[in-house]
Jmol script that loads the backbone (N, CA, C; Angstrom):
load data "model"
ATOM      1  N   MET A   1     -92.048 147.408  99.558  1.00  0.00           N
ATOM      2  CA  MET A   1     -91.172 148.460  99.094  1.00  0.00           C
ATOM      3  C   MET A   1     -90.373 147.975  97.889  1.00  0.00           C
ATOM      4  N   SER A   2     -90.231 148.862  96.953  1.00  0.00           N
ATOM      5  CA  SER A   2     -89.489 148.490  95.758  1.00  0.00           C
ATOM      6  C   SER A   2     -87.983 148.622  95.991  1.00  0.00           C
ATOM      7  N   VAL A   3     -87.244 148.071  95.080  1.00  0.00           N
ATOM      8  CA  VAL A   3     -85.785 148.104  95.179  1.00  0.00           C
ATOM      9  C   VAL A   3     -85.279 149.546  95.082  1.00  0.00           C
ATOM     10  N   LEU A   4     -85.926 150.350  94.245  1.00  0.00           N
ATOM     11  CA  LEU A   4     -85.511 151.746  94.076  1.00  0.00           C
ATOM     12  C   LEU A   4     -85.690 152.539  95.364  1.00  0.00           C
ATOM     13  N   SER A   5     -86.798 152.302  96.071  1.00  0.00           N
ATOM     14  CA  SER A   5     -87.006 153.036  97.318  1.00  0.00           C
ATOM     15  C   SER A   5     -86.023 152.588  98.400  1.00  0.00           C
ATOM     16  N   ILE A   6     -85.611 151.330  98.371  1.00  0.00           N
ATOM     17  CA  ILE A   6     -84.600 150.860  99.333  1.00  0.00           C
ATOM     18  C   ILE A   6     -83.249 151.505  99.042  1.00  0.00           C
ATOM     19  N   ILE A   7     -82.892 151.579  97.759  1.00  0.00           N
ATOM     20  CA  ILE A   7     -81.617 152.193  97.381  1.00  0.00           C
ATOM     21  C   ILE A   7     -81.606 153.674  97.753  1.00  0.00           C
ATOM     22  N   ILE A   8     -82.694 154.372  97.474  1.00  0.00           N
ATOM     23  CA  ILE A   8     -82.761 155.796  97.813  1.00  0.00           C
ATOM     24  C   ILE A   8     -82.786 155.984  99.325  1.00  0.00           C
ATOM     25  N   GLY A   9     -83.416 155.062 100.054  1.00  0.00           N
ATOM     26  CA  GLY A   9     -83.406 155.135 101.513  1.00  0.00           C
ATOM     27  C   GLY A   9     -82.007 154.976 102.083  1.00  0.00           C
ATOM     28  N   VAL A  10     -81.236 154.066 101.504  1.00  0.00           N
ATOM     29  CA  VAL A  10     -79.847 153.885 101.952  1.00  0.00           C
ATOM     30  C   VAL A  10     -79.032 155.132 101.635  1.00  0.00           C
ATOM     31  N   LEU A  11     -79.239 155.720 100.443  1.00  0.00           N
ATOM     32  CA  LEU A  11     -78.550 156.962 100.099  1.00  0.00           C
ATOM     33  C   LEU A  11     -78.941 158.100 101.040  1.00  0.00           C
ATOM     34  N   GLN A  12     -80.196 158.117 101.457  1.00  0.00           N
ATOM     35  CA  GLN A  12     -80.681 159.135 102.411  1.00  0.00           C
ATOM     36  C   GLN A  12     -79.960 158.996 103.747  1.00  0.00           C
ATOM     37  N   ILE A  13     -79.823 157.773 104.217  1.00  0.00           N
ATOM     38  CA  ILE A  13     -79.135 157.536 105.491  1.00  0.00           C
ATOM     39  C   ILE A  13     -77.662 157.922 105.383  1.00  0.00           C
ATOM     40  N   LEU A  14     -77.013 157.554 104.278  1.00  0.00           N
ATOM     41  CA  LEU A  14     -75.611 157.915 104.084  1.00  0.00           C
ATOM     42  C   LEU A  14     -75.427 159.429 103.986  1.00  0.00           C
ATOM     43  N   ALA A  15     -76.352 160.104 103.311  1.00  0.00           N
ATOM     44  CA  ALA A  15     -76.262 161.562 103.199  1.00  0.00           C
ATOM     45  C   ALA A  15     -76.470 162.230 104.552  1.00  0.00           C
ATOM     46  N   SER A  16     -77.375 161.697 105.356  1.00  0.00           N
ATOM     47  CA  SER A  16     -77.612 162.304 106.676  1.00  0.00           C
ATOM     48  C   SER A  16     -76.404 162.113 107.590  1.00  0.00           C
ATOM     49  N   ILE A  17     -75.780 160.949 107.536  1.00  0.00           N
ATOM     50  CA  ILE A  17     -74.574 160.722 108.347  1.00  0.00           C
ATOM     51  C   ILE A  17     -73.433 161.601 107.851  1.00  0.00           C
ATOM     52  N   ALA A  18     -73.305 161.723 106.533  1.00  0.00           N
ATOM     53  CA  ALA A  18     -72.233 162.546 105.970  1.00  0.00           C
ATOM     54  C   ALA A  18     -72.402 164.010 106.325  1.00  0.00           C
ATOM     55  N   ILE A  19     -73.634 164.516 106.299  1.00  0.00           N
ATOM     56  CA  ILE A  19     -73.835 165.928 106.618  1.00  0.00           C
ATOM     57  C   ILE A  19     -73.571 166.192 108.098  1.00  0.00           C
ATOM     58  N   ILE A  20     -73.886 165.238 108.950  1.00  0.00           N
ATOM     59  CA  ILE A  20     -73.581 165.394 110.379  1.00  0.00           C
ATOM     60  C   ILE A  20     -72.072 165.459 110.584  1.00  0.00           C
ATOM     61  N   ILE A  21     -71.337 164.576 109.927  1.00  0.00           N
ATOM     62  CA  ILE A  21     -69.879 164.536 110.088  1.00  0.00           C
ATOM     63  C   ILE A  21     -69.236 165.802 109.545  1.00  0.00           C
ATOM     64  N   VAL A  22     -69.666 166.244 108.367  1.00  0.00           N
ATOM     65  CA  VAL A  22     -69.054 167.426 107.757  1.00  0.00           C
ATOM     66  C   VAL A  22     -69.346 168.685 108.570  1.00  0.00           C
ATOM     67  N   VAL A  23     -70.549 168.801 109.101  1.00  0.00           N
ATOM     68  CA  VAL A  23     -70.878 169.974 109.916  1.00  0.00           C
ATOM     69  C   VAL A  23     -70.086 169.956 111.222  1.00  0.00           C
ATOM     70  N   LEU A  24     -69.919 168.791 111.812  1.00  0.00           N
ATOM     71  CA  LEU A  24     -69.147 168.720 113.060  1.00  0.00           C
ATOM     72  C   LEU A  24     -67.660 168.983 112.840  1.00  0.00           C
ATOM     73  N   LEU A  25     -67.146 168.733 111.650  1.00  0.00           N
ATOM     74  CA  LEU A  25     -65.738 168.995 111.366  1.00  0.00           C
ATOM     75  C   LEU A  25     -65.439 170.477 111.153  1.00  0.00           C
ATOM     76  N   GLN A  26     -66.464 171.271 110.859  1.00  0.00           N
ATOM     77  CA  GLN A  26     -66.242 172.691 110.601  1.00  0.00           C
ATOM     78  C   GLN A  26     -65.929 173.428 111.894  1.00  0.00           C
ATOM     79  N   SER A  27     -65.093 174.453 111.764  1.00  0.00           N
ATOM     80  CA  SER A  27     -64.792 175.270 112.935  1.00  0.00           C
ATOM     81  C   SER A  27     -65.911 176.285 113.131  1.00  0.00           C
ATOM     82  N   GLY A  28     -66.096 176.681 114.381  1.00  0.00           N
ATOM     83  CA  GLY A  28     -67.168 177.606 114.695  1.00  0.00           C
ATOM     84  C   GLY A  28     -66.880 179.002 114.185  1.00  0.00           C
ATOM     85  N   LYS A  29     -67.925 179.730 113.826  1.00  0.00           N
ATOM     86  CA  LYS A  29     -67.757 181.093 113.333  1.00  0.00           C
ATOM     87  C   LYS A  29     -67.547 182.065 114.494  1.00  0.00           C
ATOM     88  N   ALA A  30     -68.230 181.855 115.594  1.00  0.00           N
ATOM     89  CA  ALA A  30     -68.097 182.733 116.751  1.00  0.00           C
ATOM     90  C   ALA A  30     -67.119 182.109 117.725  1.00  0.00           C
ATOM     91  N   ALA A  31     -65.920 182.646 117.751  1.00  0.00           N
ATOM     92  CA  ALA A  31     -64.892 182.083 118.616  1.00  0.00           C
ATOM     93  C   ALA A  31     -64.850 182.771 119.976  1.00  0.00           C
ATOM     94  N   GLY A  32     -65.880 183.543 120.287  1.00  0.00           N
ATOM     95  CA  GLY A  32     -65.928 184.198 121.583  1.00  0.00           C
ATOM     96  C   GLY A  32     -65.039 185.435 121.615  1.00  0.00           C
ATOM     97  N   LEU A  33     -64.528 185.756 122.791  1.00  0.00           N
ATOM     98  CA  LEU A  33     -63.729 186.962 122.980  1.00  0.00           C
ATOM     99  C   LEU A  33     -62.406 186.877 122.230  1.00  0.00           C
ATOM    100  N   SER A  34     -61.786 185.721 122.219  1.00  0.00           N
ATOM    101  CA  SER A  34     -60.509 185.590 121.520  1.00  0.00           C
ATOM    102  C   SER A  34     -60.687 185.754 120.016  1.00  0.00           C
ATOM    103  N   GLY A  35     -61.835 185.373 119.497  1.00  0.00           N
ATOM    104  CA  GLY A  35     -62.089 185.558 118.072  1.00  0.00           C
ATOM    105  C   GLY A  35     -62.287 187.010 117.706  1.00  0.00           C
ATOM    106  N   SER A  36     -62.872 187.787 118.618  1.00  0.00           N
ATOM    107  CA  SER A  36     -63.057 189.202 118.316  1.00  0.00           C
ATOM    108  C   SER A  36     -61.755 189.975 118.428  1.00  0.00           C
ATOM    109  N   ILE A  37     -60.863 189.539 119.316  1.00  0.00           N
ATOM    110  CA  ILE A  37     -59.569 190.207 119.450  1.00  0.00           C
ATOM    111  C   ILE A  37     -58.674 189.869 118.266  1.00  0.00           C
ATOM    112  N   ALA A  38     -58.648 188.616 117.859  1.00  0.00           N
ATOM    113  CA  ALA A  38     -57.765 188.184 116.773  1.00  0.00           C
ATOM    114  C   ALA A  38     -58.445 188.275 115.413  1.00  0.00           C
ATOM    115  N   GLY A  39     -59.576 188.934 115.326  1.00  0.00           N
ATOM    116  CA  GLY A  39     -60.292 189.027 114.056  1.00  0.00           C
ATOM    117  C   GLY A  39     -59.526 189.753 112.988  1.00  0.00           C
ATOM    118  N   GLY A  40     -58.761 190.785 113.374  1.00  0.00           N
ATOM    119  CA  GLY A  40     -57.966 191.519 112.400  1.00  0.00           C
ATOM    120  C   GLY A  40     -56.859 190.673 111.820  1.00  0.00           C
ATOM    121  N   ALA A  41     -56.282 189.798 112.616  1.00  0.00           N
ATOM    122  CA  ALA A  41     -55.213 188.940 112.133  1.00  0.00           C
ATOM    123  C   ALA A  41     -55.747 187.935 111.120  1.00  0.00           C
ATOM    124  N   GLU A  42     -56.992 187.515 111.319  1.00  0.00           N
ATOM    125  CA  GLU A  42     -57.547 186.541 110.389  1.00  0.00           C
ATOM    126  C   GLU A  42     -57.784 187.159 109.020  1.00  0.00           C
ATOM    127  N   THR A  43     -58.159 188.423 108.974  1.00  0.00           N
ATOM    128  CA  THR A  43     -58.345 189.053 107.673  1.00  0.00           C
ATOM    129  C   THR A  43     -57.003 189.264 106.984  1.00  0.00           C
ATOM    130  N   PHE A  44     -55.943 189.497 107.767  1.00  0.00           N
ATOM    131  CA  PHE A  44     -54.614 189.666 107.179  1.00  0.00           C
ATOM    132  C   PHE A  44     -54.059 188.345 106.683  1.00  0.00           C
ATOM    133  N   PHE A  45     -54.170 187.307 107.512  1.00  0.00           N
ATOM    134  CA  PHE A  45     -53.604 186.014 107.144  1.00  0.00           C
ATOM    135  C   PHE A  45     -54.572 185.162 106.331  1.00  0.00           C
ATOM    136  N   GLY A  46     -55.788 185.604 106.154  1.00  0.00           N
ATOM    137  CA  GLY A  46     -56.790 184.804 105.456  1.00  0.00           C
ATOM    138  C   GLY A  46     -56.851 185.052 103.966  1.00  0.00           C
ATOM    139  N   LYS A  47     -55.709 185.353 103.338  1.00  0.00           N
ATOM    140  CA  LYS A  47     -55.705 185.612 101.905  1.00  0.00           C
ATOM    141  C   LYS A  47     -56.090 184.373 101.108  1.00  0.00           C
ATOM    142  N   ASN A  48     -55.638 183.232 101.540  1.00  0.00           N
ATOM    143  CA  ASN A  48     -55.916 181.978 100.833  1.00  0.00           C
ATOM    144  C   ASN A  48     -57.105 181.252 101.429  1.00  0.00           C
ATOM    145  N   LYS A  49     -58.081 182.009 101.894  1.00  0.00           N
ATOM    146  CA  LYS A  49     -59.235 181.395 102.540  1.00  0.00           C
ATOM    147  C   LYS A  49     -60.033 180.530 101.554  1.00  0.00           C
ATOM    148  N   GLY A  50     -59.969 180.841 100.285  1.00  0.00           N
ATOM    149  CA  GLY A  50     -60.681 180.050  99.288  1.00  0.00           C
ATOM    150  C   GLY A  50     -60.116 178.653  99.146  1.00  0.00           C
ATOM    151  N   ARG A  51     -58.873 178.442  99.567  1.00  0.00           N
ATOM    152  CA  ARG A  51     -58.247 177.134  99.451  1.00  0.00           C
ATOM    153  C   ARG A  51     -58.108 176.428 100.788  1.00  0.00           C
ATOM    154  N   SER A  52     -58.683 176.992 101.831  1.00  0.00           N
ATOM    155  CA  SER A  52     -58.523 176.402 103.155  1.00  0.00           C
ATOM    156  C   SER A  52     -59.476 175.221 103.341  1.00  0.00           C
ATOM    157  N   ILE A  53     -59.241 174.493 104.406  1.00  0.00           N
ATOM    158  CA  ILE A  53     -60.082 173.328 104.704  1.00  0.00           C
ATOM    159  C   ILE A  53     -61.500 173.748 105.081  1.00  0.00           C
ATOM    160  N   ASP A  54     -61.638 174.935 105.689  1.00  0.00           N
ATOM    161  CA  ASP A  54     -62.978 175.405 106.051  1.00  0.00           C
ATOM    162  C   ASP A  54     -63.835 175.671 104.822  1.00  0.00           C
ATOM    163  N   SER A  55     -63.241 176.287 103.808  1.00  0.00           N
ATOM    164  CA  SER A  55     -64.022 176.554 102.597  1.00  0.00           C
ATOM    165  C   SER A  55     -64.357 175.255 101.871  1.00  0.00           C
ATOM    166  N   LEU A  56     -63.454 174.305 101.922  1.00  0.00           N
ATOM    167  CA  LEU A  56     -63.718 173.005 101.309  1.00  0.00           C
ATOM    168  C   LEU A  56     -64.867 172.295 102.023  1.00  0.00           C
ATOM    169  N   LEU A  57     -64.868 172.351 103.351  1.00  0.00           N
ATOM    170  CA  LEU A  57     -65.953 171.730 104.110  1.00  0.00           C
ATOM    171  C   LEU A  57     -67.280 172.444 103.875  1.00  0.00           C
ATOM    172  N   GLU A  58     -67.242 173.768 103.691  1.00  0.00           N
ATOM    173  CA  GLU A  58     -68.478 174.496 103.396  1.00  0.00           C
ATOM    174  C   GLU A  58     -69.047 174.066 102.048  1.00  0.00           C
ATOM    175  N   LYS A  59     -68.170 173.875 101.054  1.00  0.00           N
ATOM    176  CA  LYS A  59     -68.634 173.400  99.750  1.00  0.00           C
ATOM    177  C   LYS A  59     -69.248 172.007  99.858  1.00  0.00           C
ATOM    178  N   TYR A  60     -68.564 171.111 100.572  1.00  0.00           N
ATOM    179  CA  TYR A  60     -69.088 169.754 100.742  1.00  0.00           C
ATOM    180  C   TYR A  60     -70.414 169.750 101.477  1.00  0.00           C
ATOM    181  N   THR A  61     -70.566 170.642 102.454  1.00  0.00           N
ATOM    182  CA  THR A  61     -71.824 170.733 103.181  1.00  0.00           C
ATOM    183  C   THR A  61     -72.958 171.102 102.234  1.00  0.00           C
ATOM    184  N   GLY A  62     -72.703 172.041 101.351  1.00  0.00           N
ATOM    185  CA  GLY A  62     -73.730 172.439 100.385  1.00  0.00           C
ATOM    186  C   GLY A  62     -74.094 171.319  99.437  1.00  0.00           C
ATOM    187  N   TYR A  63     -73.091 170.622  98.931  1.00  0.00           N
ATOM    188  CA  TYR A  63     -73.363 169.519  98.000  1.00  0.00           C
ATOM    189  C   TYR A  63     -74.129 168.390  98.685  1.00  0.00           C
ATOM    190  N   ILE A  64     -73.740 168.052  99.893  1.00  0.00           N
ATOM    191  CA  ILE A  64     -74.414 166.966 100.609  1.00  0.00           C
ATOM    192  C   ILE A  64     -75.837 167.370 100.972  1.00  0.00           C
ATOM    193  N   ALA A  65     -76.035 168.652 101.331  1.00  0.00           N
ATOM    194  CA  ALA A  65     -77.380 169.121 101.659  1.00  0.00           C
ATOM    195  C   ALA A  65     -78.296 169.058 100.438  1.00  0.00           C
ATOM    196  N   ILE A  66     -77.767 169.398  99.275  1.00  0.00           N
ATOM    197  CA  ILE A  66     -78.566 169.304  98.047  1.00  0.00           C
ATOM    198  C   ILE A  66     -78.905 167.839  97.753  1.00  0.00           C
ATOM    199  N   GLY A  67     -77.937 166.947  97.929  1.00  0.00           N
ATOM    200  CA  GLY A  67     -78.210 165.516  97.744  1.00  0.00           C
ATOM    201  C   GLY A  67     -79.243 164.996  98.725  1.00  0.00           C
ATOM    202  N   PHE A  68     -79.161 165.458  99.978  1.00  0.00           N
ATOM    203  CA  PHE A  68     -80.140 165.057 100.989  1.00  0.00           C
ATOM    204  C   PHE A  68     -81.537 165.542 100.605  1.00  0.00           C
ATOM    205  N   LEU A  69     -81.628 166.769 100.106  1.00  0.00           N
ATOM    206  CA  LEU A  69     -82.917 167.311  99.694  1.00  0.00           C
ATOM    207  C   LEU A  69     -83.502 166.523  98.534  1.00  0.00           C
ATOM    208  N   ILE A  70     -82.670 166.192  97.571  1.00  0.00           N
ATOM    209  CA  ILE A  70     -83.142 165.446  96.402  1.00  0.00           C
ATOM    210  C   ILE A  70     -83.619 164.044  96.797  1.00  0.00           C
ATOM    211  N   THR A  71     -82.841 163.362  97.659  1.00  0.00           N
ATOM    212  CA  THR A  71     -83.278 162.026  98.082  1.00  0.00           C
ATOM    213  C   THR A  71     -84.544 162.097  98.927  1.00  0.00           C
ATOM    214  N   SER A  72     -84.714 163.162  99.706  1.00  0.00           N
ATOM    215  CA  SER A  72     -85.946 163.313 100.492  1.00  0.00           C
ATOM    216  C   SER A  72     -87.156 163.478  99.578  1.00  0.00           C
ATOM    217  N   ILE A  73     -87.014 164.290  98.551  1.00  0.00           N
ATOM    218  CA  ILE A  73     -88.126 164.493  97.620  1.00  0.00           C
ATOM    219  C   ILE A  73     -88.427 163.202  96.862  1.00  0.00           C
ATOM    220  N   MET A  74     -87.375 162.494  96.451  1.00  0.00           N
ATOM    221  CA  MET A  74     -87.595 161.245  95.724  1.00  0.00           C
ATOM    222  C   MET A  74     -88.275 160.197  96.596  1.00  0.00           C
ATOM    223  N   LEU A  75     -87.870 160.120  97.867  1.00  0.00           N
ATOM    224  CA  LEU A  75     -88.542 159.175  98.762  1.00  0.00           C
ATOM    225  C   LEU A  75     -89.988 159.547  98.997  1.00  0.00           C
ATOM    226  N   TYR A  76     -90.260 160.827  99.099  1.00  0.00           N
ATOM    227  CA  TYR A  76     -91.645 161.276  99.286  1.00  0.00           C
ATOM    228  C   TYR A  76     -92.499 160.879  98.084  1.00  0.00           C
ATOM    229  N   ILE A  77     -91.960 161.070  96.890  1.00  0.00           N
ATOM    230  CA  ILE A  77     -92.718 160.746  95.680  1.00  0.00           C
ATOM    231  C   ILE A  77     -92.914 159.232  95.553  1.00  0.00           C
ATOM    232  N   LEU A  78     -91.868 158.461  95.857  1.00  0.00           N
ATOM    233  CA  LEU A  78     -91.968 156.996  95.724  1.00  0.00           C
ATOM    234  C   LEU A  78     -92.881 156.364  96.763  1.00  0.00           C
ATOM    235  N   LEU A  79     -92.875 156.878  97.970  1.00  0.00           N
ATOM    236  CA  LEU A  79     -93.655 156.258  99.046  1.00  0.00           C
ATOM    237  C   LEU A  79     -95.026 156.897  99.217  1.00  0.00           C
ATOM    238  N   LYS A  80     -95.381 157.807  98.350  1.00  0.00           N
ATOM    239  CA  LYS A  80     -96.671 158.497  98.431  1.00  0.00           C
ATOM    240  C   LYS A  80     -97.812 157.610  98.055  1.00  0.00           C
TER     241      LYS A  80
END
end "model"
wireframe off; spacefill off
backbone 0.3
color backbone group
């Protein structure tokens, strides 16, 4: 194995661990019965939803997923 494939493999492992952590930190979308009852309050109080921690974690999830996809394709090409 070349040095480049080892470096990309390490980046792949780091990206997979990071995506697991970021997804586990996100709050669930379906909060059950209490979420359906308090759903109206969330739309009222959710004015700054673009700046909340949930939206930040969603952005990070997307970026890490794109990085994971790119490293997967690069590893496939290098080890082919």
